[in-house]
C-alpha positions as CSV (number, residue, x, y, z in Angstrom):
1,M,50.0,20.6,1.8
2,S,53.8,20.0,0.6
3,D,54.2,18.3,4.1
4,C,57.5,16.3,5.0
5,G,57.2,15.9,8.7
6,P,59.4,16.6,11.2
7,R,62.9,16.4,10.6
8,P,66.2,17.5,11.4
9,P,67.8,21.2,11.0
10,C,70.2,22.1,8.2
11,R,68.3,19.3,5.5
12,R,66.9,20.6,2.6
13,P,63.4,22.1,2.4
14,C,60.3,19.2,1.2
15,P,60.1,19.3,-2.9
16,P,57.0,21.0,-4.7
17,P,53.9,19.2,-4.4
18,I,53.4,16.9,-8.5
19,W,50.6,17.9,-9.3
20,V,48.1,15.1,-11.9
21,K,45.7,15.1,-14.7
22,R,43.2,13.0,-13.2
23,A,42.1,11.1,-16.5
24,P,44.5,10.3,-17.8
25,V,45.0,8.3,-14.6
26,L,41.5,7.4,-14.6
27,T,41.8,5.9,-18.4
28,L,44.9,3.7,-17.3
29,W,43.1,2.8,-14.5
30,A,40.3,2.1,-16.1
31,G,42.1,0.0,-18.6
32,V,43.9,-2.0,-16.1
33,V,41.3,-3.3,-14.9
34,A,39.5,-3.8,-17.8
35,E,42.9,-6.1,-18.9
36,R,42.8,-7.8,-15.2
37,L,39.4,-9.0,-15.5
38,G,40.4,-11.0,-18.8
39,H,38.7,-8.6,-21.8
40,P,39.9,-9.0,-24.5
41,P,42.3,-6.4,-25.9
42,D,39.5,-5.4,-28.1
43,T,37.5,-5.3,-25.7
44,V,40.3,-3.0,-23.4
45,L,41.0,-0.7,-25.5
46,S,37.2,0.6,-26.5
47,L,36.5,1.0,-22.4
48,V,39.5,2.9,-22.6
49,S,38.5,5.5,-25.5
50,S,35.6,5.6,-23.9
51,V,36.3,6.7,-20.2
52,A,38.4,9.2,-21.9
53,G,35.5,10.8,-24.1
54,T,33.7,11.3,-20.7
55,A,36.7,12.5,-19.4
56,V,36.7,15.3,-21.7
57,R,33.1,16.1,-22.0
58,A,33.0,16.4,-18.5
59,K,36.2,18.7,-18.4
60,A,34.2,21.1,-21.2
61,G,30.9,21.2,-19.8
62,R,32.9,23.9,-17.1
């Protein structure tokens, strides 16, 4: 999974992969998209709150 590709000898090993939780990334993405579409800040906050709530409910259902 963490393949740095071909490397010459005597180099450091590849660093371990970084794991990122999906919900915060989706929440941030939704906020950025809403802002770029020109929505007012109150609407952006409502949308982000909805996305975060949906992610939490989806996680709780597993």
